[in-house]
C-alpha beads as a LAMMPS data file, in Angstrom:
LAMMPS data file: protein, C-alpha beads

108 atoms
107 bonds

1 atom types
1 bond types

-500.0 500.0 xlo xhi
-500.0 500.0 ylo yhi
-500.0 500.0 zlo zhi

Masses

1 110.0

Atoms # bond

1 1 1 -6.104 14.697 3.637
2 1 1 -6.799 12.407 6.152
3 1 1 -6.681 8.706 5.755
4 1 1 -10.709 8.698 6.632
5 1 1 -11.056 10.983 3.345
6 1 1 -8.600 8.895 1.094
7 1 1 -11.136 6.114 2.166
8 1 1 -14.239 8.500 1.284
9 1 1 -12.536 10.021 -2.116
10 1 1 -11.634 6.442 -3.037
11 1 1 -15.182 4.966 -2.193
12 1 1 -16.380 8.346 -4.373
13 1 1 -14.310 7.813 -7.086
14 1 1 -15.758 3.760 -6.984
15 1 1 -19.253 4.753 -6.592
16 1 1 -19.174 7.530 -9.549
17 1 1 -16.500 6.766 -12.001
18 1 1 -15.398 2.654 -10.961
19 1 1 -19.334 2.102 -11.181
20 1 1 -18.577 -0.546 -7.940
21 1 1 -15.781 -2.600 -6.497
22 1 1 -14.161 -5.720 -7.783
23 1 1 -15.122 -8.113 -5.230
24 1 1 -12.635 -8.758 -2.141
25 1 1 -10.905 -11.319 -3.903
26 1 1 -10.191 -9.487 -7.196
27 1 1 -8.763 -6.672 -5.745
28 1 1 -6.946 -9.141 -3.128
29 1 1 -5.175 -10.051 -6.601
30 1 1 -4.612 -6.704 -8.153
31 1 1 -3.090 -5.595 -4.820
32 1 1 -0.802 -8.460 -5.511
33 1 1 -0.138 -7.145 -8.664
34 1 1 0.399 -3.819 -7.935
35 1 1 2.650 -4.605 -5.531
36 1 1 4.935 -6.630 -7.599
37 1 1 5.064 -3.742 -9.627
38 1 1 6.683 -2.033 -6.753
39 1 1 8.873 -4.378 -6.023
40 1 1 9.819 -4.578 -9.553
41 1 1 10.620 -0.778 -9.498
42 1 1 12.648 -1.419 -6.597
43 1 1 15.001 -4.258 -7.955
44 1 1 16.073 -2.107 -10.839
45 1 1 16.461 1.210 -8.784
46 1 1 17.755 0.192 -5.483
47 1 1 19.021 -3.645 -6.425
48 1 1 21.317 -5.417 -8.978
49 1 1 18.423 -5.903 -11.577
50 1 1 19.209 -3.816 -14.871
51 1 1 16.527 -1.998 -16.287
52 1 1 14.319 -3.038 -19.420
53 1 1 13.205 -1.165 -22.455
54 1 1 10.051 -1.579 -20.836
55 1 1 11.055 -0.128 -17.786
56 1 1 11.798 3.597 -19.017
57 1 1 8.010 4.275 -18.250
58 1 1 7.881 3.132 -14.910
59 1 1 7.459 5.499 -11.687
60 1 1 7.642 4.609 -8.414
61 1 1 5.350 7.351 -6.830
62 1 1 2.682 6.373 -9.189
63 1 1 2.808 2.077 -8.416
64 1 1 2.812 3.276 -4.483
65 1 1 -0.595 5.365 -5.248
66 1 1 -1.518 2.583 -7.245
67 1 1 -0.749 -0.251 -4.002
68 1 1 -2.418 2.449 -1.527
69 1 1 -5.736 2.731 -3.706
70 1 1 -6.518 -1.084 -3.931
71 1 1 -5.513 -0.977 -0.288
72 1 1 -8.045 1.682 0.642
73 1 1 -10.419 -0.467 -1.446
74 1 1 -10.329 -4.170 0.426
75 1 1 -10.423 -1.616 3.481
76 1 1 -13.932 0.005 2.341
77 1 1 -15.301 -3.369 1.359
78 1 1 -14.702 -5.245 4.370
79 1 1 -15.712 -2.134 6.555
80 1 1 -12.051 -1.165 8.069
81 1 1 -11.450 1.780 9.035
82 1 1 -8.172 2.566 8.346
83 1 1 -7.284 5.137 11.193
84 1 1 -8.138 3.735 13.429
85 1 1 -6.534 0.479 12.532
86 1 1 -3.321 2.033 12.334
87 1 1 -3.395 3.722 15.514
88 1 1 -3.703 0.416 17.167
89 1 1 -0.238 -1.476 14.923
90 1 1 1.876 1.043 15.824
91 1 1 0.774 1.364 19.103
92 1 1 1.168 -2.504 19.508
93 1 1 4.907 -1.754 17.252
94 1 1 5.861 0.735 19.834
95 1 1 5.129 -1.482 22.974
96 1 1 6.332 -4.492 21.477
97 1 1 9.669 -2.968 19.882
98 1 1 10.625 0.027 22.017
99 1 1 13.983 -2.115 23.409
100 1 1 14.300 -4.528 20.468
101 1 1 15.483 -1.463 17.765
102 1 1 17.302 0.316 20.885
103 1 1 19.225 -3.443 21.408
104 1 1 19.865 -4.120 17.612
105 1 1 23.398 -3.761 16.522
106 1 1 22.514 -4.012 12.856
107 1 1 20.931 -0.905 13.193
108 1 1 23.983 0.940 15.020

Bonds

1 1 1 2
2 1 2 3
3 1 3 4
4 1 4 5
5 1 5 6
6 1 6 7
7 1 7 8
8 1 8 9
9 1 9 10
10 1 10 11
11 1 11 12
12 1 12 13
13 1 13 14
14 1 14 15
15 1 15 16
16 1 16 17
17 1 17 18
18 1 18 19
19 1 19 20
20 1 20 21
21 1 21 22
22 1 22 23
23 1 23 24
24 1 24 25
25 1 25 26
26 1 26 27
27 1 27 28
28 1 28 29
29 1 29 30
30 1 30 31
31 1 31 32
32 1 32 33
33 1 33 34
34 1 34 35
35 1 35 36
36 1 36 37
37 1 37 38
38 1 38 39
39 1 39 40
40 1 40 41
41 1 41 42
42 1 42 43
43 1 43 44
44 1 44 45
45 1 45 46
46 1 46 47
47 1 47 48
48 1 48 49
49 1 49 50
50 1 50 51
51 1 51 52
52 1 52 53
53 1 53 54
54 1 54 55
55 1 55 56
56 1 56 57
57 1 57 58
58 1 58 59
59 1 59 60
60 1 60 61
61 1 61 62
62 1 62 63
63 1 63 64
64 1 64 65
65 1 65 66
66 1 66 67
67 1 67 68
68 1 68 69
69 1 69 70
70 1 70 71
71 1 71 72
72 1 72 73
73 1 73 74
74 1 74 75
75 1 75 76
76 1 76 77
77 1 77 78
78 1 78 79
79 1 79 80
80 1 80 81
81 1 81 82
82 1 82 83
83 1 83 84
84 1 84 85
85 1 85 86
86 1 86 87
87 1 87 88
88 1 88 89
89 1 89 90
90 1 90 91
91 1 91 92
92 1 92 93
93 1 93 94
94 1 94 95
95 1 95 96
96 1 96 97
97 1 97 98
98 1 98 99
99 1 99 100
100 1 100 101
101 1 101 102
102 1 102 103
103 1 103 104
104 1 104 105
105 1 105 106
106 1 106 107
107 1 107 108
């Protein structure tokens, strides 16, 4: 699936199943909540935090998909073409960081 197809699928789901988009501020708060859930999993799975009984059913892939869904909702609401935005962002990173990472001793 392309990013534009993803944006269209989310928009279709919102208009048929979700009824309407939450307002952008609500979706921003939801995005922060979902990112927090990913962070909690990462801290337990890859960091020093231990799991709690309530963490047994958590699924990193599902939580990442929740983040992506809400991010796509926000892009759709604000008229952002994520394909175009990503291409521009990657070009910026490539231009800015071409030598930077090669010279980073921490990455060797």
